[in-house]
VEXDREN-2710 file (C-alpha; in Angstrom, 1 decimal):
% VEXDREN-2710
k/r/px/py/pz
1/MET/-128.3/-82.5/31.4
2/LYS/-126.6/-86.2/32.4
3/THR/-129.1/-87.4/35.0
4/LYS/-129.0/-91.0/37.1
5/GLN/-125.9/-93.2/38.6
6/PHE/-123.0/-93.1/36.2
7/ALA/-123.4/-88.9/35.4
8/TRP/-121.6/-88.4/38.3
9/LEU/-118.3/-89.7/37.0
10/ALA/-118.6/-86.6/34.0
11/SER/-118.6/-83.8/36.8
12/ALA/-116.0/-86.0/39.0
13/VAL/-113.4/-86.6/36.9
14/VAL/-113.6/-83.3/35.2
15/SER/-113.1/-81.5/38.6
16/MET/-110.3/-83.3/39.5
17/SER/-106.7/-82.3/38.1
18/LEU/-104.6/-85.4/37.6
19/GLY/-101.8/-86.4/36.1
20/LEU/-98.9/-89.5/34.7
21/GLY/-95.6/-90.9/34.2
22/CYS/-93.4/-93.5/32.1
23/HIS/-90.7/-94.2/29.1
24/SER/-87.0/-93.2/31.1
25/THR/-85.2/-90.4/28.8
26/GLY/-82.4/-90.7/31.4
27/ASN/-83.2/-87.6/33.2
28/ASN/-81.6/-86.3/36.3
29/GLU/-82.6/-83.1/37.8
30/ARG/-81.3/-81.3/40.9
31/ASP/-82.8/-78.3/42.6
32/LEU/-84.7/-76.8/39.9
33/GLY/-85.7/-73.9/41.0
34/GLN/-81.9/-73.1/41.3
35/ASP/-81.3/-73.7/37.5
36/PRO/-78.7/-70.7/36.7
37/SER/-79.5/-67.5/35.1
38/ASP/-79.4/-66.6/31.8
39/LEU/-76.1/-65.2/32.4
40/GLY/-75.8/-62.9/29.0
41/LEU/-75.4/-66.0/26.9
42/PRO/-76.9/-65.0/23.3
43/ARG/-80.1/-66.8/22.4
44/PRO/-79.8/-67.6/18.6
45/ASP/-81.3/-65.2/17.3
46/GLY/-78.5/-62.4/19.0
47/SER/-81.3/-61.6/21.8
48/VAL/-80.1/-61.4/25.5
49/GLY/-82.9/-63.1/28.0
50/ASP/-84.3/-60.1/30.1
51/GLY/-85.5/-62.8/32.6
52/GLY/-88.9/-61.4/32.5
53/LEU/-92.3/-63.7/33.2
54/PRO/-94.1/-65.0/30.5
55/ASP/-97.7/-64.0/29.8
56/LEU/-99.0/-67.2/30.3
57/SER/-102.3/-66.4/30.0
58/GLN/-101.6/-65.9/26.0
59/VAL/-101.1/-69.6/25.9
60/PRO/-103.4/-71.7/24.5
61/ASP/-105.0/-73.9/27.0
62/GLY/-105.7/-77.0/25.9
63/GLY/-108.2/-77.6/28.9
64/ASP/-105.8/-80.0/30.3
65/GLY/-105.8/-79.1/34.4
66/GLY/-105.0/-76.6/36.8
67/THR/-103.3/-76.0/40.4
68/THR/-104.4/-79.4/42.5
69/PRO/-108.0/-78.3/44.0
70/VAL/-109.2/-79.7/47.3
71/GLY/-110.1/-83.7/46.6
72/ALA/-107.6/-84.2/44.0
73/LEU/-106.9/-87.5/43.8
74/CYS/-103.0/-88.5/45.9
75/THR/-101.4/-91.5/46.6
76/ALA/-101.3/-92.5/49.8
77/THR/-97.4/-90.6/50.9
78/GLY/-98.9/-87.4/49.2
79/PHE/-97.5/-87.2/45.2
80/CYS/-100.9/-85.7/43.9
81/PHE/-101.8/-85.4/40.5
82/GLU/-102.0/-82.4/39.0
83/HIS/-101.9/-82.4/35.1
84/PRO/-103.9/-83.3/32.9
85/SER/-107.3/-83.1/34.7
86/ARG/-107.9/-87.1/34.1
87/PHE/-106.6/-90.0/35.7
88/GLY/-102.9/-91.3/34.9
89/ILE/-103.0/-94.5/36.0
90/THR/-103.5/-97.1/33.6
91/LEU/-106.9/-99.3/34.7
92/ASN/-107.5/-102.8/33.4
93/ASP/-110.4/-103.9/34.8
94/VAL/-113.5/-102.0/36.1
95/TRP/-116.3/-103.5/38.3
96/ALA/-119.7/-101.8/39.7
97/SER/-122.2/-102.7/42.6
98/SER/-123.7/-99.5/41.6
99/PRO/-123.1/-96.4/40.7
100/THR/-121.8/-94.9/44.2
101/ASP/-119.6/-98.4/44.8
102/VAL/-117.2/-98.3/41.5
103/TRP/-113.9/-99.7/41.4
104/ALA/-110.9/-99.9/38.9
105/VAL/-107.8/-101.5/39.2
106/GLY/-104.4/-101.3/37.5
107/GLU/-100.9/-100.8/37.1
108/SER/-98.9/-101.4/40.3
109/GLY/-101.2/-102.2/42.6
110/ALA/-103.6/-99.4/41.8
111/ILE/-106.9/-99.7/43.4
112/LEU/-109.7/-96.6/42.3
113/HIS/-112.8/-96.9/44.2
114/PHE/-115.6/-94.2/43.2
115/ASP/-118.3/-93.4/46.0
116/GLY/-120.6/-91.3/43.7
117/THR/-118.5/-87.9/44.7
118/SER/-115.5/-88.5/44.0
119/TRP/-112.3/-90.9/42.9
120/ASN/-110.0/-92.3/45.5
121/ILE/-107.1/-94.5/45.6
122/THR/-107.5/-97.2/48.0
123/PRO/-104.7/-98.5/50.0
124/SER/-103.7/-101.5/48.1
125/PRO/-101.8/-104.4/49.6
126/THR/-99.9/-105.7/46.5
127/ARG/-97.7/-103.6/44.1
128/HIS/-98.2/-105.8/41.7
129/SER/-100.5/-105.1/38.9
130/LEU/-104.1/-105.9/39.0
131/TYR/-106.0/-107.2/35.6
132/GLY/-108.9/-108.4/36.9
133/ILE/-111.8/-107.6/39.2
134/ALA/-115.3/-108.5/40.4
135/GLY/-117.7/-109.1/42.9
136/GLN/-121.0/-110.5/44.1
137/SER/-121.8/-107.4/46.5
138/ARG/-120.0/-104.1/47.8
139/SER/-118.6/-106.6/50.6
140/SER/-117.7/-109.2/48.3
141/ILE/-114.9/-108.2/45.9
142/LEU/-111.9/-110.1/44.1
143/ALA/-109.2/-108.6/42.2
144/VAL/-106.0/-110.8/40.5
145/GLY/-103.0/-110.1/39.2
146/ASP/-98.9/-110.9/38.4
147/ALA/-97.4/-113.3/40.2
148/GLY/-100.0/-115.2/41.8
149/THR/-101.5/-112.0/43.2
150/VAL/-105.3/-112.8/44.3
151/ILE/-106.7/-109.8/46.9
152/GLU/-110.6/-109.9/48.7
153/TYR/-112.4/-107.1/49.9
154/ASP/-114.9/-107.3/52.5
155/GLY/-116.1/-104.3/52.7
156/THR/-113.9/-102.8/54.9
157/SER/-110.3/-103.6/53.8
158/TRP/-108.7/-105.2/50.5
159/ARG/-106.7/-108.1/52.2
160/SER/-104.3/-110.9/49.9
161/VAL/-105.6/-114.4/49.7
162/ASP/-102.4/-117.3/48.9
163/LEU/-103.8/-119.5/46.0
164/GLY/-100.5/-121.5/46.4
165/THR/-99.0/-120.2/42.8
166/SER/-96.6/-117.8/41.3
167/ALA/-97.8/-117.6/37.9
168/ASN/-99.7/-114.3/36.6
169/LEU/-103.5/-114.5/37.1
170/TYR/-105.2/-112.4/34.7
171/ASP/-109.1/-112.3/35.3
172/VAL/-112.0/-113.5/37.3
173/THR/-115.2/-113.8/37.7
174/MET/-117.9/-114.5/40.5
175/PRO/-121.4/-116.3/38.8
176/ALA/-123.2/-116.4/42.0
177/GLY/-123.3/-116.5/45.9
178/SER/-119.9/-117.3/46.9
179/GLU/-118.9/-119.5/43.6
180/ALA/-115.7/-117.6/41.8
181/TRP/-113.7/-118.7/39.1
182/ILE/-109.8/-117.3/38.8
183/ALA/-107.8/-117.7/35.5
184/GLY/-103.9/-117.5/34.6
185/GLU/-101.0/-118.5/33.2
186/LYS/-101.6/-122.2/33.0
187/VAL/-103.7/-122.5/36.0
188/LEU/-107.4/-122.7/36.5
189/TYR/-109.0/-122.2/40.2
190/ARG/-112.9/-122.1/41.2
191/ARG/-114.0/-121.5/44.8
192/SER/-117.3/-123.5/46.0
193/GLY/-117.8/-122.2/49.8
194/SER/-114.5/-121.3/51.1
195/VAL/-112.4/-123.5/49.6
196/TRP/-110.1/-122.8/46.4
197/GLN/-109.3/-125.8/44.4
198/ALA/-107.2/-125.9/40.8
199/VAL/-109.3/-127.1/38.2
200/THR/-108.3/-128.9/34.6
201/ALA/-109.9/-127.4/31.8
202/PRO/-109.9/-129.2/28.0
203/TYR/-107.3/-126.4/27.8
204/ALA/-104.7/-125.2/30.3
205/PRO/-105.0/-120.9/29.8
206/THR/-101.3/-120.8/28.4
207/THR/-101.7/-116.5/27.4
208/LYS/-103.7/-113.8/28.7
209/THR/-107.1/-115.0/29.0
210/TYR/-110.7/-113.6/30.2
211/LEU/-113.3/-115.0/32.0
212/HIS/-116.7/-114.3/32.0
213/SER/-120.4/-115.5/33.6
214/VAL/-123.6/-114.8/33.4
215/ASP/-124.8/-117.3/36.2
216/ALA/-123.7/-120.9/37.6
217/SER/-124.3/-122.5/34.8
218/HIS/-123.2/-120.2/31.6
219/LEU/-119.2/-118.8/32.1
220/TRP/-116.9/-118.4/29.1
221/MET/-113.3/-118.5/29.0
222/THR/-111.2/-117.3/26.2
223/HIS/-107.1/-117.5/25.5
224/ALA/-105.6/-117.5/22.4
225/GLY/-107.8/-118.8/20.0
226/VAL/-109.8/-120.6/21.7
227/VAL/-112.7/-120.5/24.0
228/GLN/-114.8/-122.9/26.7
229/PHE/-117.5/-122.7/27.9
230/TRP/-118.8/-124.4/31.5
231/ASN/-122.0/-125.2/31.6
232/GLY/-122.2/-125.8/35.3
233/SER/-121.0/-129.3/35.6
234/ALA/-118.3/-129.7/32.8
235/TRP/-116.2/-128.0/30.3
236/THR/-116.8/-128.2/26.2
237/VAL/-114.6/-126.4/23.7
238/ALA/-116.2/-123.9/21.5
239/ASP/-115.2/-122.8/18.1
240/LEU/-114.4/-118.5/17.8
241/ASP/-115.0/-118.4/14.2
242/THR/-111.5/-116.7/13.7
243/ASN/-109.7/-116.9/9.8
244/LEU/-107.0/-118.1/10.7
245/GLY/-107.6/-119.6/13.9
246/SER/-105.3/-117.9/16.1
247/HIS/-106.6/-114.6/16.9
248/ALA/-107.1/-114.2/20.2
249/ALA/-110.5/-112.6/21.6
250/THR/-110.2/-109.6/24.6
251/GLY/-113.2/-109.6/26.5
252/ILE/-116.1/-111.4/26.5
253/SER/-119.5/-109.4/27.7
254/GLY/-123.2/-109.9/28.7
255/LYS/-126.0/-109.8/31.1
256/THR/-128.0/-112.7/29.3
257/THR/-127.4/-115.2/27.7
258/ASP/-129.3/-114.5/24.4
259/GLY/-126.6/-111.3/24.6
260/VAL/-123.4/-112.7/25.0
261/TYR/-120.5/-111.1/22.6
262/ALA/-116.5/-111.5/22.6
263/CYS/-113.9/-109.3/20.8
264/VAL/-111.5/-110.3/17.8
265/PRO/-109.2/-107.8/17.2
266/GLN/-107.0/-108.2/14.0
267/GLU/-109.9/-109.7/12.2
268/PRO/-112.0/-108.0/9.2
269/TYR/-115.0/-108.3/11.4
270/PRO/-114.1/-107.8/15.0
271/LEU/-117.6/-109.1/17.1
272/ARG/-118.6/-112.6/17.8
273/LYS/-121.6/-113.8/19.1
274/TRP/-122.9/-116.8/21.3
275/ASN/-125.2/-119.1/19.7
276/GLY/-125.6/-121.3/22.5
277/LYS/-122.9/-123.9/21.2
278/ASP/-120.1/-121.7/19.5
279/PHE/-119.6/-117.6/18.9
280/VAL/-120.5/-116.8/15.0
281/ARG/-119.0/-113.9/13.0
282/VAL/-121.1/-110.8/13.7
283/MET/-121.7/-108.9/10.1
284/MET/-121.7/-105.2/10.4
285/PRO/-121.9/-102.2/8.3
286/ASP/-117.4/-101.7/7.1
287/ALA/-118.2/-98.5/8.8
288/VAL/-118.6/-100.2/12.5
289/ARG/-116.4/-103.3/11.8
290/GLN/-113.0/-100.9/10.7
291/LEU/-112.8/-98.8/14.0
292/ALA/-111.9/-102.2/16.1
293/GLN/-109.6/-104.1/14.0
294/ASN/-106.8/-103.2/15.7
295/GLN/-108.0/-102.9/19.0
296/CYS/-110.7/-104.2/20.3
297/ALA/-113.6/-104.3/24.0
298/VAL/-117.0/-104.9/24.0
299/GLU/-120.5/-104.5/26.9
300/SER/-123.6/-106.0/26.1
301/THR/-126.7/-104.7/28.4
302/SER/-128.8/-107.0/26.7
303/ALA/-129.8/-108.3/23.1
304/GLY/-130.6/-105.0/22.3
305/ASP/-127.6/-103.0/23.4
306/VAL/-124.2/-103.6/22.7
307/TRP/-121.7/-101.6/22.4
308/LEU/-118.4/-101.9/20.5
309/PHE/-115.5/-99.6/21.4
310/GLY/-112.2/-99.7/19.3
311/ASN/-109.0/-97.6/18.3
312/ALA/-111.1/-95.7/15.8
313/GLY/-114.1/-94.9/17.9
314/ILE/-117.4/-96.4/19.2
315/GLY/-120.6/-98.7/17.5
316/HIS/-123.5/-99.6/18.5
317/PHE/-126.4/-102.6/18.2
318/ASP/-129.7/-101.0/19.1
319/GLY/-131.5/-104.8/18.2
320/THR/-132.0/-104.1/14.2
321/ALA/-128.6/-102.4/13.5
322/TRP/-125.5/-100.8/13.7
323/SER/-124.7/-97.5/13.5
324/VAL/-121.2/-95.2/14.7
325/THR/-122.0/-92.8/17.5
326/GLU/-118.2/-91.8/18.4
327/SER/-115.9/-91.6/15.6
328/SER/-112.7/-90.2/17.8
329/ARG/-109.7/-92.2/19.4
330/GLU/-110.9/-95.0/21.7
331/ARG/-107.9/-96.9/21.6
332/SER/-107.1/-97.1/25.4
333/VAL/-110.5/-98.8/26.4
334/ARG/-109.6/-102.0/28.3
335/SER/-113.0/-102.7/30.4
336/ILE/-116.8/-101.4/30.4
337/THR/-118.8/-102.1/33.1
338/SER/-122.7/-101.2/32.9
339/ILE/-126.2/-100.7/35.1
340/GLY/-128.9/-100.7/33.2
341/SER/-128.4/-97.7/30.7
342/THR/-125.2/-96.1/33.1
343/GLY/-121.7/-97.2/33.4
344/VAL/-118.0/-96.5/33.2
345/GLY/-115.1/-97.5/30.9
346/VAL/-111.4/-97.7/32.0
347/GLY/-108.2/-98.3/30.0
348/THR/-104.6/-96.3/29.4
349/TYR/-103.5/-93.7/30.7
350/GLY/-106.6/-93.2/33.2
351/ARG/-108.8/-92.9/30.1
352/ILE/-112.3/-92.7/31.6
353/LEU/-115.6/-92.8/29.8
354/THR/-119.0/-92.5/31.0
355/ARG/-122.5/-93.4/29.8
356/SER/-125.9/-91.4/30.4
357/GLY/-128.8/-92.8/28.4
358/THR/-127.8/-93.2/24.8
359/GLY/-124.6/-92.2/24.8
360/TRP/-120.6/-92.3/25.9
361/VAL/-118.7/-89.3/26.5
362/VAL/-114.9/-89.2/26.9
363/GLU/-114.4/-87.4/30.2
364/ASN/-110.4/-86.5/29.7
365/ALA/-110.0/-86.3/25.9
366/GLY/-106.4/-84.7/24.8
367/PRO/-104.4/-84.8/21.9
368/GLY/-101.7/-87.6/22.7
369/SER/-103.1/-89.1/25.9
370/ASP/-103.1/-92.7/24.7
371/TYR/-99.0/-92.6/24.0
372/THR/-97.1/-89.5/25.2
373/PHE/-95.4/-89.1/28.2
374/ALA/-94.4/-85.9/30.0
375/GLY/-90.4/-85.8/29.4
376/GLY/-88.3/-83.8/32.0
377/ILE/-89.1/-81.3/34.5
378/ARG/-87.4/-78.0/34.9
379/ALA/-88.4/-74.9/36.7
380/LYS/-86.6/-71.5/36.0
381/ASP/-87.7/-67.9/37.0
382/GLY/-91.0/-69.1/38.5
383/VAL/-92.1/-71.0/35.7
384/GLU/-92.1/-74.8/35.3
385/TRP/-91.7/-76.6/32.0
386/SER/-92.2/-80.2/30.5
387/VAL/-92.7/-81.5/27.0
388/ALA/-95.0/-83.9/25.9
389/GLY/-95.3/-85.4/22.3
390/GLY/-96.6/-82.7/20.4
391/SER/-96.8/-80.1/23.2
392/LEU/-95.2/-78.0/25.3
393/LEU/-96.1/-77.7/29.2
394/ARG/-95.8/-74.2/31.3
395/LYS/-97.1/-73.0/34.4
396/MET/-96.0/-70.0/36.3
397/ARG/-95.9/-71.1/40.2
398/GLY/-99.2/-71.8/41.6
399/GLY/-100.8/-71.5/38.5
400/PRO/-102.2/-73.8/36.1
401/TRP/-100.5/-76.1/33.2
402/GLN/-100.9/-75.2/29.6
403/LYS/-100.2/-76.7/26.6
404/THR/-98.7/-75.1/23.3
405/PRO/-99.3/-77.6/20.4
406/HIS/-95.7/-78.1/18.1
407/ASP/-95.1/-79.8/15.6
408/LYS/-91.6/-81.9/16.9
409/LEU/-92.3/-85.7/17.6
410/GLU/-89.9/-87.2/20.3
411/VAL/-89.0/-84.1/22.2
412/GLY/-87.3/-85.1/25.5
413/GLY/-85.3/-83.2/27.9
414/ILE/-86.1/-79.4/28.6
415/LEU/-83.7/-76.7/29.5
416/PRO/-85.2/-73.2/30.2
417/ILE/-82.9/-70.4/30.1
418/ASP/-85.0/-68.2/31.0
419/ALA/-89.0/-67.7/31.8
420/THR/-90.0/-67.8/28.1
421/HIS/-86.9/-68.9/26.2
422/ALA/-85.6/-72.9/26.6
423/TRP/-83.5/-75.5/24.8
424/ALA/-84.5/-79.3/24.6
425/VAL/-82.9/-82.3/22.5
426/SER/-84.8/-84.9/20.4
427/THR/-84.1/-88.3/18.6
428/SER/-83.3/-86.9/16.3
429/SER/-80.5/-87.2/13.5
430/SER/-81.1/-84.0/12.0
431/ALA/-81.4/-80.3/13.1
432/ASP/-83.8/-81.4/15.5
433/ALA/-81.7/-83.2/17.4
434/VAL/-81.2/-80.0/19.2
435/LEU/-83.7/-77.4/19.3
436/TYR/-84.7/-73.9/20.3
437/TRP/-87.8/-72.7/22.1
438/ASN/-88.2/-69.0/20.9
439/GLY/-90.7/-68.0/22.6
440/ALA/-93.6/-69.2/20.2
441/ARG/-92.1/-72.4/18.4
442/PHE/-89.1/-75.1/18.4
443/GLU/-86.5/-74.1/15.8
444/PRO/-83.9/-76.6/14.9
445/LYS/-80.2/-75.9/15.7
446/ALA/-77.9/-78.5/15.9
447/THR/-75.4/-78.4/13.1
448/ALA/-73.0/-81.3/12.1
449/ALA/-71.3/-82.0/15.5
450/ALA/-74.6/-82.4/17.1
451/SER/-77.0/-84.1/14.6
452/PHE/-77.7/-87.4/16.9
453/TRP/-80.4/-88.9/19.0
454/MET/-79.8/-86.8/21.9
455/SER/-81.0/-87.6/25.7
456/GLN/-80.0/-84.7/28.1
457/SER/-78.5/-81.1/28.2
458/TRP/-77.1/-78.7/30.8
459/GLN/-75.9/-75.0/30.9
460/SER/-73.4/-73.8/33.2
461/PRO/-73.9/-71.8/35.4
462/ASP/-70.4/-70.2/35.7
463/THR/-70.0/-69.8/31.9
464/GLY/-73.4/-70.1/30.1
465/GLU/-71.4/-72.9/28.1
466/LEU/-74.6/-76.0/27.2
467/ILE/-73.9/-79.3/27.3
468/PHE/-76.1/-82.1/25.4
469/VAL/-75.2/-86.0/25.5
470/GLY/-76.5/-88.3/23.2
471/GLN/-76.0/-91.1/20.9
472/SER/-71.8/-91.2/20.0
473/GLY/-71.2/-88.4/22.4
474/ILE/-70.8/-84.9/24.2
475/VAL/-71.5/-81.2/22.8
476/SER/-71.0/-78.1/23.6
477/TYR/-72.7/-74.6/22.3
478/GLN/-71.0/-71.5/23.1
479/SER/-70.9/-68.1/20.9
480/GLY/-73.5/-69.8/18.6
481/SER/-71.8/-73.0/17.7
482/PHE/-71.5/-76.5/18.4
483/THR/-68.4/-78.6/19.1
484/ARG/-67.7/-82.3/19.7
485/LEU/-66.5/-83.1/23.0
486/LEU/-66.2/-86.4/23.2
487/SER/-67.2/-89.3/20.7
488/VAL/-68.2/-92.3/22.1
489/GLY/-67.7/-95.7/20.2
490/THR/-66.7/-98.1/22.6
491/TYR/-70.5/-97.6/24.5
492/GLY/-72.2/-96.2/22.0
493/TRP/-74.9/-93.7/24.3
494/VAL/-74.1/-90.8/26.6
495/ASN/-77.4/-91.0/28.3
496/ASP/-77.3/-87.9/31.0
497/VAL/-75.7/-85.1/32.4
498/ASP/-75.5/-82.7/35.4
499/GLY/-72.8/-80.7/36.8
500/VAL/-72.5/-77.5/39.9
501/ALA/-71.0/-74.4/39.9
502/GLY/-66.8/-74.9/39.5
503/SER/-67.6/-76.5/36.0
504/ASP/-67.5/-80.4/37.4
505/VAL/-69.6/-81.8/35.1
506/TRP/-70.2/-85.2/34.7
507/ALA/-71.9/-87.5/32.0
508/VAL/-73.0/-90.9/32.4
509/GLY/-73.8/-93.9/29.4
510/ASN/-73.9/-97.3/28.4
511/GLY/-71.6/-100.3/29.6
512/GLY/-71.1/-98.7/33.5
513/ALA/-69.3/-95.6/31.3
514/ALA/-69.1/-92.3/33.6
515/TRP/-67.1/-89.5/32.5
516/ARG/-65.8/-86.3/34.6
517/ARG/-64.9/-82.8/33.3
518/LYS/-63.2/-80.1/35.4
519/ALA/-62.4/-77.1/33.4
520/PRO/-60.8/-76.3/31.6
521/SER/-59.7/-79.9/30.9
522/GLY/-61.9/-82.3/28.9
523/PHE/-64.1/-85.2/29.9
524/ALA/-62.4/-88.0/31.5
525/LEU/-63.7/-91.9/31.6
526/MET/-63.6/-92.6/35.6
527/PRO/-64.3/-96.2/37.0
528/THR/-67.1/-96.9/38.4
529/GLY/-67.0/-100.8/39.0
530/THR/-69.8/-101.6/37.1
531/THR/-70.6/-102.4/33.8
532/VAL/-74.3/-102.4/33.9
533/ASP/-76.4/-99.3/32.0
534/LEU/-76.8/-96.3/33.6
535/ALA/-79.0/-93.8/33.0
536/ALA/-79.3/-91.1/35.3
537/VAL/-76.7/-89.0/37.3
538/HIS/-77.0/-86.1/39.7
539/VAL/-74.3/-84.2/40.8
540/VAL/-74.6/-82.4/44.6
541/SER/-71.2/-81.3/45.3
542/SER/-67.6/-82.2/44.3
543/SER/-67.6/-85.0/46.7
544/GLU/-71.4/-86.2/46.6
545/VAL/-72.4/-87.5/42.8
546/TYR/-74.9/-90.4/42.6
547/VAL/-75.1/-92.5/39.4
548/GLY/-77.6/-94.8/38.6
549/GLY/-78.8/-97.4/36.2
550/ASP/-79.7/-101.0/34.9
551/GLN/-80.1/-104.0/37.5
552/SER/-81.4/-101.9/40.5
553/THR/-77.6/-100.1/40.4
554/LEU/-76.8/-96.8/42.9
555/LEU/-73.9/-95.7/43.2
556/ARG/-72.4/-92.5/45.0
557/PHE/-68.9/-90.8/44.4
558/ASP/-67.4/-89.5/47.3
559/GLY/-64.8/-87.6/46.0
560/SER/-62.5/-90.6/45.0
561/GLY/-64.1/-93.3/43.8
562/PHE/-67.5/-95.2/43.9
563/SER/-68.9/-97.5/46.2
564/SER/-72.4/-98.9/46.1
565/VAL/-75.5/-97.5/47.7
566/ALA/-78.2/-100.1/48.9
567/LEU/-81.8/-100.3/47.9
568/PRO/-84.5/-101.9/48.8
569/GLN/-85.9/-105.6/46.3
570/LEU/-88.6/-104.8/45.1
571/ARG/-91.1/-106.4/43.1
572/PHE/-94.1/-105.6/41.4
573/GLY/-95.7/-105.3/38.1
574/GLN/-94.8/-107.0/34.7
575/ARG/-91.4/-104.8/34.4
576/ASN/-90.2/-105.5/37.9
577/TYR/-88.4/-103.0/39.7
578/ARG/-85.2/-103.0/36.7
579/MET/-83.9/-99.9/36.8
580/VAL/-82.5/-96.3/38.8
581/VAL/-84.5/-93.5/36.3
582/GLY/-84.0/-90.1/37.8
583/ILE/-82.6/-89.0/41.2
584/ALA/-83.2/-85.8/43.3
585/GLY/-81.8/-84.3/46.5
586/GLU/-79.0/-85.2/48.7
587/ARG/-78.6/-88.1/51.5
588/SER/-76.8/-85.9/53.7
589/SER/-79.6/-83.4/53.8
590/PRO/-82.7/-83.2/55.8
591/ARG/-84.5/-83.7/52.8
592/GLY/-82.8/-87.4/52.1
593/LEU/-82.2/-88.4/48.4
594/TRP/-85.3/-89.5/46.1
595/VAL/-84.6/-92.2/43.5
596/LEU/-87.2/-92.9/40.8
597/VAL/-86.9/-96.6/39.6
598/SER/-88.9/-98.5/36.4
599/GLY/-92.8/-99.4/37.6
600/GLY/-93.8/-96.5/39.1
601/GLU/-91.8/-96.2/42.5
602/VAL/-90.0/-93.9/44.3
603/ILE/-87.2/-94.9/47.1
604/GLU/-86.8/-92.1/49.7
605/LEU/-83.1/-92.6/51.3
606/HIS/-82.3/-90.7/54.7
607/GLU/-78.5/-91.9/55.9
608/GLY/-79.4/-93.8/59.2
609/LYS/-83.1/-94.6/58.5
610/PRO/-85.2/-97.6/56.5
611/PRO/-85.9/-96.8/53.0
612/VAL/-89.6/-94.9/52.4
613/ILE/-90.9/-96.5/49.0
614/HIS/-93.9/-94.3/47.4
615/SER/-95.9/-96.0/44.8
616/LEU/-96.7/-93.8/42.2
617/HIS/-98.8/-96.4/40.0
618/PHE/-97.4/-95.6/36.6
619/GLU/-94.1/-95.2/34.9
620/GLY/-91.9/-91.9/35.9
621/ASN/-89.5/-91.0/33.4
622/SER/-88.0/-87.7/35.8
623/ILE/-87.7/-86.4/39.0
624/GLY/-86.9/-83.3/40.5
625/PHE/-87.1/-80.4/43.4
626/THR/-88.7/-77.7/41.4
627/THR/-88.3/-75.7/45.0
628/PRO/-86.2/-76.7/48.1
629/ASN/-89.5/-78.8/49.3
630/GLU/-91.7/-79.4/46.5
631/LEU/-90.5/-82.7/45.0
632/VAL/-92.0/-83.3/41.1
633/VAL/-92.4/-86.4/39.0
634/VAL/-93.6/-86.3/35.3
635/GLY/-94.0/-89.5/33.4
636/SER/-96.4/-91.6/31.1
637/GLY/-99.7/-90.1/29.8
638/GLU/-98.5/-86.6/30.2
639/SER/-98.5/-87.5/33.9
640/ILE/-97.3/-84.7/36.5
641/VAL/-97.1/-85.0/39.9
642/ARG/-95.9/-83.3/43.4
643/LYS/-95.3/-83.5/46.4
644/THR/-94.7/-81.5/48.9
645/LEU/-92.5/-82.2/51.8
END
């Protein structure tokens, strides 16, 4: 039984159904609950759909979430994480004043707080990604991030602090009292009392920088292959003992001066210990050192209690010997904080680890959670569908998301034809480019005409014809065979396709290309007035079509031509606001037009009203209405979030 302090995290994280998003495939969704019926289109096996609901109770459940319970993690504007049952937000750093006061910061200005019972997203004064957090007490905490971002917590709320710099700031430490240090791209600042001043170190930090302090006279700063030490009055350069002299430390930890360690991945021996003057290599058994050669994080509570976190597991030093305590994937751990024998670690896609006593527990373990994303969101006959690397995700409306493993990689857009069967596309130049879910597994279906990397698919509500788009062109599937409708040499890629009843079908691609087909004629190139790559198309009617893409581009076709739709200029995170990824709804209706952009933002647009910006704190790749009043976004870390209008 888990006891004391951080043990509460285990039950708190597991009890919540949360989720995430990233990596666009050009998905665009309409009213997904209104997707066309099977229309008698024969399946590849010759059968015809009966429209029956699947028995999802028989689908293997990977333990990956359920319906959103009371207390689920939600953004300030009501997007609630429902899959998987873990945080989907990439967390870069964590700090705690006590087991009931834990703070974590991450992408797109995310600030999460644990109060001993539950995690909550706290209102943030920034949309810039945050990289470092440190504090002295419950009412004195600092966090730093991109574009000179500094925010401070006074026990009640977070507020912005202006240091007068636009440099990316990577880490912060608070050695004692009101003293604080901030390091970033070619800048270093020190606060003594209430005044911040720029400081010149022997070597100005030029890359990702890490700070660590035990007290006011023991402070370390590392960047690239350089370590510098502050003794309370002056900086000196220390040795990092690297083979090539260029490998960078990825963190320093230690609560006592005789137990300070630094991590240096890409080295045969990835751990270094401070000897009072320099960092020296720590010799350890092969089984331990190999855990962290590609990725490394360290937490040292004392000279006799040191933890090494790597991409292949966890190692521990008890003061006498090193041992392997966990050999499962921990590739995403970025930061750890401890109080005595309890602690919490955070990382990519919301990875949460908790310590109680002699071991660490991965609270959100799941296959593929480190590097997969939910791709596409569609609904049919009361069943919602999405896909992730190696898994098919399905749920009956109001029920839990359930995961069925499969052996196809990079499965993208999903197109259900009834409650148990679906088509999908993948980034493959073989028969796997077009896949068919037969109720139990994915079958490769692409013939030569369709054997190229595919981006999206669409089904005609009139004829049941399937349209697949991707690299090199547009392909039709009817009567069991594929036919190439359009070959694209000049533009090189078709990214998305959508249409409405009446066979008004649109596709968009690179170089500002947009094609329109009104049956029985073929696809004709339409002038868009732009040359940027277009990633998404959303067809409301023949006189209301939206296309979006790179350089913050959103265009509307009114039946005769395209015009630009103004979007607010946002700045956040390293990627900044660059691309329109997906589009849902319609600006002419009360529910409005919803635009998913890169970097974790959704922009809500209504005629005659100012835009509303919703921050998701994760990278979304697809957006759509699964019912007329339920909007769903999927993306990185197999994330799925839902908002009820």
